[in-house]
C-alpha positions, 0 to 999 in steps of 0.5 A: 801357193808353191812355185816348186814341184811338190816333190822338190818342195817336200824335199826342201822342207824335210831338209830344213830345220825342224818345227819347234814343238810349241809351234806344232801345237799352235798349228794344230789348234789353229786348224782345229779352232780358227777360221782360215788356217791357211793364213799361218806362216807355217813350218818352212816360212816360219823357219825362214823368218826365224833364220832371218831374225837370228841373222839380223839380231833385232832389238825391236820388231814390229809385226802388222798382222798377228793372226794366231801368233806363229810368225811373231814367235818365229821372229822372236827367236832372233831377238836380242835378250833385251829386245821387244816385239810389237804385234798388231791385229784387227781381230780382237777375238784372237787376242787370248789365243795369241797370248796363250802361246806367247806366254808359253814361249820364252818371249812372253814378257817381251811380246806386246799385243795391239788390237785395232787398225794398224794405221792408227796404232803405228804412229802411237808406238814410241820406238824405232824398228830393226825388223818389220813384218807386213802380213795383213790386208793387202789393199793397205800395204802401201799405206803401211809402208808409208807409216813405218819407213820413217820409224826404221833404223838404218839397215833395218829390214822390212819383210812383206808377205804374199807379194806374188798373190798366187801369181795374180801379179802377172795375170790380167788385172780384174777391175774389182780386184783391189788386193792385186791392184794394191800389191802391184802398186806396192811392189813397184813402190819398193822397187823404186823407193831410193831409201831401200833396196829390195829383192823378192823371194819366190817362196810360198806366196812371195816374200820381199826383203827390203833393206833400209839404206 
């Protein structure tokens, strides 16, 4: 979902950093071979993730929801030279696709893939994080937050995608809409939790930046 008029949105994208060639190839192949290509972060949001990572200079990154690896590669651009990125996805069929692009990047040996339920995997990770990106199944967003908050380093950043959910967060809630219900809970949780400070950016489908105090 775009919150700006199309012409203005096109201008914003055209005057932001160009998309790297590897990510252009990843985008093309995702659209050709993978279901639900709209799940890609895409050019503009990818450049935003890259910029934020470069500003943060994380040593450790956690991503919940890999899909085809686009956002992981964007965040890896800002890692410290000895940094690592840990990315979790429940779909084992995407593992080899992700790895092909990770290995084609300069960061392949520092990106670690995990396949399975993130709620089970996160407690097994023996590290703390400077940057976390949550972009997986929406009903579990509050549970993901509960799992990661105690693994965050001071001043660590949590990025949460799709928090406006095509505008459904301000529409009458449908009884069976578990995703919107969870996001309403999650957005309120981030606003009220005293351990973090939060701002929502109304770009694409909504991106929240939360800083751990």
